C-alpha positions as CSV (number, residue, x, y, z in Angstrom):
1,M,-14.1,-26.4,2.8
2,N,-11.2,-27.5,0.7
3,L,-9.7,-24.5,-1.1
4,A,-6.8,-23.9,-3.5
5,I,-5.2,-20.5,-4.0
6,I,-3.0,-19.7,-7.1
7,G,-0.4,-17.3,-5.9
8,A,1.1,-17.0,-2.5
9,G,2.0,-13.3,-2.7
10,Y,0.5,-10.6,-0.5
11,V,-3.2,-11.2,-1.3
12,G,-3.0,-14.9,-1.8
13,L,-1.1,-15.6,1.4
14,V,-3.2,-13.4,3.6
15,T,-6.3,-14.9,2.1
16,G,-5.0,-18.4,2.6
17,A,-3.8,-18.0,6.1
18,C,-7.0,-16.3,7.3
19,L,-9.3,-18.8,5.6
20,A,-7.3,-21.7,7.1
21,D,-7.5,-20.0,10.5
22,V,-11.3,-20.5,10.6
23,G,-11.0,-24.2,9.8
24,N,-10.7,-24.5,6.0
25,R,-8.1,-26.7,4.4
26,V,-6.1,-24.4,2.1
27,V,-3.4,-25.3,-0.4
28,C,-1.5,-22.4,-1.9
29,V,0.2,-22.9,-5.3
30,E,3.4,-20.9,-5.7
31,R,5.7,-21.2,-8.7
32,H,8.4,-18.8,-7.5
33,A,11.0,-21.2,-6.2
34,E,12.6,-19.0,-3.5
35,R,9.2,-17.8,-2.2
36,L,8.0,-21.4,-2.0
37,R,11.1,-22.5,-0.1
38,V,10.6,-19.7,2.5
39,L,6.9,-20.7,2.9
40,R,7.6,-24.4,3.3
41,E,10.3,-23.6,5.9
42,G,7.7,-21.7,8.0
43,G,8.7,-18.2,6.9
44,V,6.8,-15.3,5.2
45,P,8.5,-13.5,2.3
46,F,7.3,-10.1,3.3
47,F,6.4,-8.2,6.4
48,E,2.8,-8.0,7.5
49,P,1.9,-7.8,11.2
50,G,0.4,-11.0,12.6
51,L,0.7,-12.9,9.3
52,A,3.8,-15.0,10.0
53,D,2.4,-16.4,13.3
54,M,-0.9,-17.1,11.7
55,A,0.6,-18.9,8.7
56,A,3.0,-21.0,10.9
57,H,0.2,-22.0,13.3
58,N,-2.1,-23.2,10.5
59,A,0.6,-24.9,8.7
60,Q,1.5,-26.8,11.8
61,A,-2.1,-27.7,12.3
62,G,-2.2,-29.1,8.8
63,R,-4.8,-26.6,7.4
64,L,-2.3,-24.6,5.3
65,S,0.2,-26.0,2.9
66,F,2.2,-24.9,-0.1
67,T,3.1,-26.5,-3.4
68,D,4.0,-25.8,-7.0
69,D,1.8,-28.6,-8.2
70,L,-1.6,-27.2,-9.3
71,P,-3.3,-30.5,-10.3
72,A,-2.5,-31.8,-6.8
73,A,-3.9,-28.7,-5.2
74,L,-7.1,-29.0,-7.1
75,R,-7.6,-32.7,-6.3
76,D,-10.0,-32.0,-3.3
77,A,-10.8,-28.3,-3.9
78,E,-14.3,-27.0,-4.0
79,I,-13.2,-23.4,-4.7
80,V,-10.0,-22.1,-6.4
81,F,-8.8,-18.5,-6.0
82,I,-6.7,-16.7,-8.6
83,A,-4.6,-14.3,-6.6
84,V,-1.6,-13.6,-8.9
85,G,-0.1,-10.1,-9.5
86,T,-1.4,-7.7,-12.1
87,P,1.5,-5.2,-12.4
88,A,1.3,-2.1,-14.6
89,G,2.3,-2.6,-18.2
90,E,4.4,-0.2,-20.1
91,D,1.3,1.7,-21.3
92,G,-0.2,1.9,-17.8
93,S,-2.7,-0.9,-18.3
94,A,-2.9,-3.8,-16.0
95,D,-0.7,-6.7,-17.2
96,L,-3.0,-9.7,-17.2
97,G,-0.4,-12.2,-18.2
98,H,-0.3,-14.1,-14.9
99,V,-4.1,-14.1,-14.6
100,L,-4.5,-15.6,-18.1
101,E,-1.7,-18.1,-17.7
102,A,-3.3,-19.3,-14.4
103,S,-6.7,-19.5,-16.2
104,A,-5.3,-21.6,-19.1
105,E,-3.6,-24.0,-16.6
106,L,-6.8,-24.3,-14.7
107,G,-8.6,-25.3,-17.8
108,R,-6.0,-28.0,-18.3
109,S,-6.1,-29.2,-14.7
110,I,-9.7,-28.9,-13.3
111,P,-10.9,-32.4,-12.4
112,R,-14.6,-31.7,-11.9
113,D,-17.2,-29.0,-11.3
114,M,-15.5,-26.1,-9.4
115,V,-15.9,-22.4,-8.6
116,V,-13.1,-20.2,-9.8
117,V,-12.7,-16.9,-7.9
118,V,-10.7,-14.0,-9.3
119,K,-9.2,-12.3,-6.3
120,S,-6.6,-10.3,-8.2
121,T,-7.3,-6.7,-9.1
122,V,-8.3,-6.8,-12.7
123,P,-10.0,-4.4,-15.3
124,V,-13.7,-4.8,-16.0
125,G,-14.3,-7.7,-18.3
126,T,-11.4,-9.8,-17.2
127,C,-13.5,-12.4,-15.4
128,H,-15.4,-13.0,-18.7
129,R,-12.0,-13.5,-20.4
130,V,-11.0,-16.0,-17.7
131,Q,-14.3,-17.9,-18.1
132,A,-13.9,-18.0,-21.9
133,L,-10.3,-19.2,-21.7
134,I,-11.2,-22.0,-19.2
135,E,-14.2,-23.1,-21.1
136,H,-12.2,-23.2,-24.4
137,T,-9.4,-25.3,-22.7
138,L,-12.0,-27.6,-21.2
139,R,-13.6,-28.2,-24.6
140,E,-10.2,-29.1,-26.0
141,R,-10.0,-31.7,-23.3
142,G,-13.5,-33.0,-24.0
143,A,-14.5,-32.1,-20.5
144,A,-17.9,-30.7,-19.6
145,W,-17.3,-29.4,-16.1
146,R,-19.4,-26.6,-14.8
147,V,-17.0,-23.8,-13.8
148,P,-18.7,-20.5,-12.8
149,I,-16.4,-17.5,-12.3
150,V,-16.7,-15.2,-9.3
151,S,-15.2,-11.7,-8.9
152,N,-14.3,-11.3,-5.2
153,P,-12.0,-8.2,-5.0
154,E,-9.8,-7.7,-2.0
155,F,-9.8,-4.6,0.2
156,L,-6.8,-5.2,2.3
157,K,-4.6,-2.4,3.7
158,E,-0.9,-3.2,4.0
159,G,0.0,-3.0,7.6
160,S,-3.5,-4.2,8.8
161,A,-4.3,-6.9,6.2
162,V,-5.0,-9.7,8.7
163,D,-7.4,-7.6,10.7
164,D,-9.0,-6.3,7.5
165,F,-9.7,-9.8,6.3
166,Q,-11.1,-11.0,9.6
167,R,-13.2,-7.8,10.2
168,P,-14.1,-6.7,6.7
169,D,-16.1,-3.5,6.0
170,R,-17.7,-5.3,3.1
171,I,-17.5,-8.6,1.2
172,V,-18.2,-8.1,-2.5
173,I,-19.2,-11.1,-4.5
174,G,-19.8,-10.7,-8.2
175,T,-21.5,-13.6,-9.8
176,E,-24.6,-14.6,-11.8
177,D,-24.4,-18.2,-10.7
178,T,-26.7,-19.3,-7.8
179,R,-24.6,-22.2,-6.7
180,A,-21.4,-20.1,-6.7
181,L,-23.1,-17.4,-4.6
182,R,-24.3,-20.0,-2.1
183,L,-20.8,-21.5,-1.8
184,M,-19.1,-18.1,-1.4
185,T,-21.7,-17.0,1.2
186,A,-21.0,-20.1,3.2
187,L,-17.2,-19.6,2.9
188,Y,-17.5,-16.1,4.3
189,S,-20.1,-16.8,7.0
190,P,-17.5,-16.7,9.8
191,Y,-16.8,-13.0,8.9
192,N,-20.5,-12.1,8.4
193,R,-22.1,-13.0,11.7
194,N,-22.3,-9.6,13.5
195,R,-24.0,-7.9,10.6
196,D,-24.5,-8.5,6.9
197,R,-21.4,-7.3,5.1
198,L,-22.0,-9.3,2.0
199,I,-22.7,-7.3,-1.2
200,H,-23.9,-9.3,-4.2
201,T,-23.4,-7.8,-7.6
202,D,-22.9,-8.8,-11.2
203,V,-19.4,-9.7,-12.1
204,R,-18.5,-6.4,-13.9
205,S,-19.7,-4.2,-11.1
206,A,-17.6,-6.2,-8.6
207,E,-14.5,-5.8,-10.8
208,F,-15.2,-2.0,-11.1
209,T,-15.8,-1.6,-7.3
210,K,-12.2,-2.3,-6.5
211,Y,-10.9,0.4,-8.9
212,A,-13.6,2.9,-7.8
213,S,-12.6,2.5,-4.1
214,N,-8.9,3.0,-4.7
215,V,-9.5,5.9,-7.0
216,M,-11.7,7.7,-4.5
217,L,-9.2,7.3,-1.7
218,A,-6.3,8.5,-3.8
219,T,-8.4,11.5,-4.9
220,R,-9.0,12.5,-1.3
221,I,-5.3,12.3,-0.6
222,S,-4.3,14.4,-3.7
223,L,-7.1,16.9,-2.9
224,M,-5.8,17.4,0.6
225,N,-2.2,17.8,-0.7
226,E,-3.4,20.4,-3.1
227,L,-5.3,22.2,-0.4
228,A,-2.1,22.0,1.8
229,R,-0.1,23.9,-0.8
230,I,-2.8,26.7,-0.9
231,A,-2.9,26.7,2.9
232,E,0.8,27.5,3.1
233,K,0.5,30.4,0.7
234,V,-2.5,32.0,2.4
235,G,-1.3,31.4,6.0
236,A,-3.7,28.7,7.0
237,D,-2.9,25.4,8.9
238,I,-4.1,22.4,7.0
239,E,-4.3,20.4,10.3
240,A,-6.9,22.9,11.6
241,V,-8.7,22.8,8.3
242,R,-8.7,19.0,8.4
243,H,-10.4,18.9,11.7
244,G,-13.0,21.5,10.7
245,A,-13.8,19.9,7.3
246,G,-13.8,16.4,8.6
247,A,-16.4,17.2,11.3
248,D,-18.9,17.3,8.4
249,P,-20.4,13.8,8.3
250,R,-20.7,14.0,4.6
251,I,-16.9,14.4,4.4
252,G,-15.6,12.5,7.5
253,H,-12.0,12.4,8.9
254,H,-10.6,9.4,7.0
255,F,-7.9,10.0,4.4
256,L,-7.8,13.7,5.0
257,Y,-4.2,13.8,5.9
258,A,-1.8,16.0,3.9
259,G,1.6,14.6,3.4
260,V,4.3,13.8,0.8
261,G,2.1,11.8,-1.5
262,Y,0.8,8.2,-1.7
263,G,2.7,5.2,-2.8
264,G,2.4,1.4,-2.6
265,S,1.3,-1.3,-5.0
266,C,-2.3,-0.4,-5.4
267,F,-3.2,3.3,-5.9
268,P,-0.6,4.3,-8.5
269,K,-1.1,1.2,-10.8
270,D,-4.9,1.1,-10.3
271,I,-5.4,4.7,-11.2
272,Q,-3.3,4.2,-14.3
273,A,-5.1,1.0,-15.2
274,L,-8.5,2.7,-14.9
275,A,-7.5,5.7,-17.0
276,R,-6.1,3.3,-19.6
277,L,-9.3,1.3,-19.6
278,A,-11.4,4.5,-20.0
279,A,-9.3,5.6,-22.9
280,E,-9.8,2.2,-24.6
281,H,-13.5,2.9,-24.4
282,G,-13.2,6.5,-25.7
283,E,-13.6,8.2,-22.3
284,S,-11.2,10.9,-21.1
285,T,-10.2,11.1,-17.4
286,P,-9.2,14.6,-16.5
287,L,-9.8,14.1,-12.8
288,L,-7.8,10.8,-12.6
289,D,-5.0,12.5,-14.6
290,S,-4.9,15.3,-12.1
291,V,-4.8,13.0,-9.1
292,Q,-1.7,11.3,-10.5
293,R,-0.1,14.6,-11.4
294,V,-0.7,16.2,-8.0
295,N,0.7,13.1,-6.3
296,E,3.9,13.1,-8.4
297,E,4.3,16.9,-7.7
298,Q,3.8,16.3,-4.0
299,K,6.7,13.9,-3.8
300,R,9.0,16.8,-4.7
301,V,7.7,19.2,-2.0
302,M,10.0,18.1,0.8
303,A,13.2,18.4,-1.3
304,A,12.1,21.9,-2.1
305,K,11.7,22.7,1.6
306,I,15.1,21.3,2.4
307,R,16.7,23.5,-0.3
308,Q,14.8,26.5,1.1
309,H,16.4,25.9,4.5
310,L,19.9,24.8,3.4
311,G,20.3,26.8,0.2
312,P,20.0,25.8,-3.4
313,S,23.1,23.6,-3.4
314,L,23.0,20.4,-1.3
315,Q,26.4,19.3,-2.4
316,G,28.0,17.5,0.6
317,R,25.1,18.1,2.9
318,C,23.9,15.2,5.0
319,I,20.2,14.6,5.4
320,A,18.9,12.2,8.1
321,L,15.8,10.4,6.9
322,W,13.3,8.5,9.0
323,G,11.0,6.1,7.1
324,L,11.5,4.3,3.8
325,A,8.3,2.2,3.5
326,F,5.4,3.8,1.7
327,K,3.4,3.5,4.9
328,P,4.0,2.1,8.4
329,N,3.7,-1.6,9.3
330,T,4.9,-2.8,5.9
331,D,8.3,-3.3,4.2
332,D,6.7,-2.3,0.8
333,I,8.6,0.5,-0.9
334,R,6.9,0.4,-4.3
335,E,6.2,3.9,-5.5
336,A,7.2,5.1,-2.0
337,P,7.6,9.0,-1.6
338,S,10.8,8.3,0.3
339,L,12.5,6.9,-2.8
340,A,11.6,10.0,-4.9
341,L,13.0,12.2,-2.1
342,V,16.2,10.1,-1.8
343,R,16.8,10.1,-5.5
344,E,16.3,13.9,-5.7
345,L,18.6,14.5,-2.8
346,L,21.3,12.2,-4.2
347,A,21.1,13.9,-7.6
348,D,21.7,17.2,-5.8
349,G,24.9,15.9,-4.2
350,A,23.6,15.2,-0.7
351,I,24.4,12.3,1.5
352,V,21.3,10.5,2.9
353,R,21.5,8.6,6.2
354,A,18.2,6.6,6.3
355,Y,16.5,4.3,8.8
356,D,13.4,2.2,8.6
357,P,12.3,-0.5,11.0
358,V,11.6,-3.2,8.3
359,A,12.0,-1.7,4.8
360,A,15.7,-0.8,4.8
361,E,17.0,-3.8,2.8
362,N,14.3,-3.3,0.2
363,A,15.3,0.3,-0.2
364,R,19.0,-0.7,-0.4
365,R,18.2,-3.0,-3.3
366,A,16.0,-0.3,-5.0
367,I,18.7,2.4,-4.8
368,D,22.2,1.2,-5.2
369,H,24.2,4.5,-4.6
370,P,27.1,5.2,-2.3
371,G,25.4,8.4,-1.1
372,L,22.6,6.4,0.5
373,V,23.7,5.1,3.9
374,I,21.3,2.6,5.6
375,V,21.7,2.8,9.4
376,P,20.4,0.5,12.2
377,N,18.4,2.9,14.2
378,A,16.8,6.4,14.2
379,Q,19.6,7.9,16.4
380,A,22.3,6.7,14.0
381,A,20.5,8.4,11.1
382,C,21.0,11.8,12.7
383,E,24.8,11.4,13.4
384,G,26.6,14.1,11.5
385,A,23.4,15.2,9.7
386,D,22.4,18.8,8.9
387,V,18.7,18.3,9.1
388,L,16.1,15.5,9.6
389,A,13.3,14.5,7.2
390,V,10.4,12.3,8.5
391,V,8.7,10.5,5.7
392,T,6.9,7.5,7.1
393,E,4.8,7.7,10.3
394,W,6.2,4.7,12.2
395,R,5.1,4.7,15.8
396,E,8.7,5.0,17.1
397,F,9.0,8.4,15.3
398,K,6.0,10.0,16.9
399,S,7.6,11.4,20.0
400,P,11.3,11.9,19.6
401,D,13.7,13.9,21.9
402,F,13.4,17.3,20.1
403,R,15.9,19.0,22.5
404,G,18.4,16.2,21.8
405,L,17.9,16.6,18.1
406,A,18.4,20.3,18.4
407,G,21.8,19.6,19.8
408,Q,22.7,16.9,17.2
409,L,21.5,18.4,13.9
410,K,24.0,20.9,12.5
411,S,21.3,23.0,10.9
412,R,18.6,22.5,13.5
413,A,15.6,21.7,11.3
414,I,13.0,19.0,11.1
415,F,11.0,18.4,7.9
416,D,7.8,16.7,9.0
417,G,6.4,15.0,5.9
418,R,3.4,13.6,7.8
419,N,2.5,16.5,10.1
420,L,3.2,14.4,13.2
421,Y,4.5,17.1,15.5
422,D,3.3,20.3,17.1
423,P,5.1,23.1,15.4
424,E,5.3,25.4,18.4
425,Y,6.7,22.8,20.7
426,V,9.3,21.7,18.1
427,Q,10.4,25.3,17.7
428,S,10.5,25.9,21.4
429,C,13.1,23.1,21.6
430,G,15.4,25.1,19.2
431,L,14.5,23.5,15.9
432,A,13.1,25.1,12.7
433,Y,9.9,23.2,11.7
434,Y,8.7,22.5,8.2
435,G,5.4,20.7,7.8
436,I,3.0,20.2,5.0
437,G,0.5,23.0,4.6
438,R,1.1,24.4,8.1
439,G,1.2,28.2,7.5
440,G,-1.3,29.4,10.1
441,R,0.6,29.7,13.4
442,P,3.1,32.4,14.5
443,A,6.7,31.1,15.1
444,R,7.8,31.0,18.7
445,P,11.3,29.4,18.4
446,G,13.4,29.1,21.5
447,R,10.8,30.3,23.9
448,E,11.2,27.5,26.4
449,D,14.9,26.9,25.9
450,T,17.0,29.9,26.7
451,D,20.2,28.1,25.7
452,A,18.9,27.6,22.1
453,P,19.2,30.4,19.7
454,A,16.0,31.6,18.0
455,V,15.4,30.0,14.6
456,T,13.2,31.3,11.9
457,T,9.9,29.7,11.1
458,G,9.9,26.8,8.7
459,Y,6.4,27.5,7.4
460,W,5.9,28.5,3.9
């Protein structure tokens, strides 16, 4: 098929590259001049594993191209996707400015019957607003084109977006139009051969499904973090609890990891947007409000643990920090727990030596402070540091040289914000260990290293 995609950001570019990769001809419309330049030169303006190679391959094959000319992109298109950003507004609601602007321009530019697909994450009712705006603009032109609107929410995880698109758990298509459903079913048929993943709903239910999915996942994370705090107080190990609870098939093991809170572009803004939408309809959201509150509180847990170990004043102390992205395999630092930790440490007078494989420059732009020192590798972060805090679970952080760290860190302590390490082994190497919710095991520091002095347990 011939496709147009308005917006070559994260969702639009992944969608375009993947659809081109199965043989479609895709034109991405991007109005941000610098991003368009990068794309036309064969680059990708953000980090996502596998995406750059896929985009370059399909561009070279002539199936993927980039322009700022919407009418030209629509010339041969059968389906056009709206995949522009919907950032949080000042009141927490989704800012639909880009979506509505794209809709108005579509109304001015559509040359014939066409299916319009809203891929952006939008509040319930947005697709009907899009349809009304397009139809109004078409009437002003005197055009009588048939332009059904489809809600087709994305369920991409940063760090595995290409695989998520190619091997989807579900394909949600919200439409009441038979022809649009038929076209969308044909478009997604390459991803629907093994078993039927397609879920057909009405438009409003499709819009709501995206929010419901993100809210449920965020709730699991905040619940586990709240349980982790209790576990520390009562002497339980949240990792053992996770295994035991997750063995129940009604609960499952996914998203049961305690940590330093969630971040990224989706969970924070989508929870706020849904809560705002509920308020507009006279509904309170005490559970959603609690999910947000617990998450913000969780971002402060690691700084409190560092103060417990080093003392209430961090003036002049040096903290090594591994991981700045909100999750591994992405350079996205939006709402990242690392930024909350860095800002709190800097406010307390500490120096932070931070390393991240791909997100360092984004963090440098987000926090312009002389106390934040970005270094080129994990080893350099620990040079002259008192303690080490691990915030993002990048693969290269999963099995460090703990004995070497014990000899390098002045205060011999690791703060494991993702529960990556075995506490007893870390302590046997001469390091105090502070995890999240890990209060259930006795401390055995120094047991296997007679040269290392015993250190007190980091559990609390």
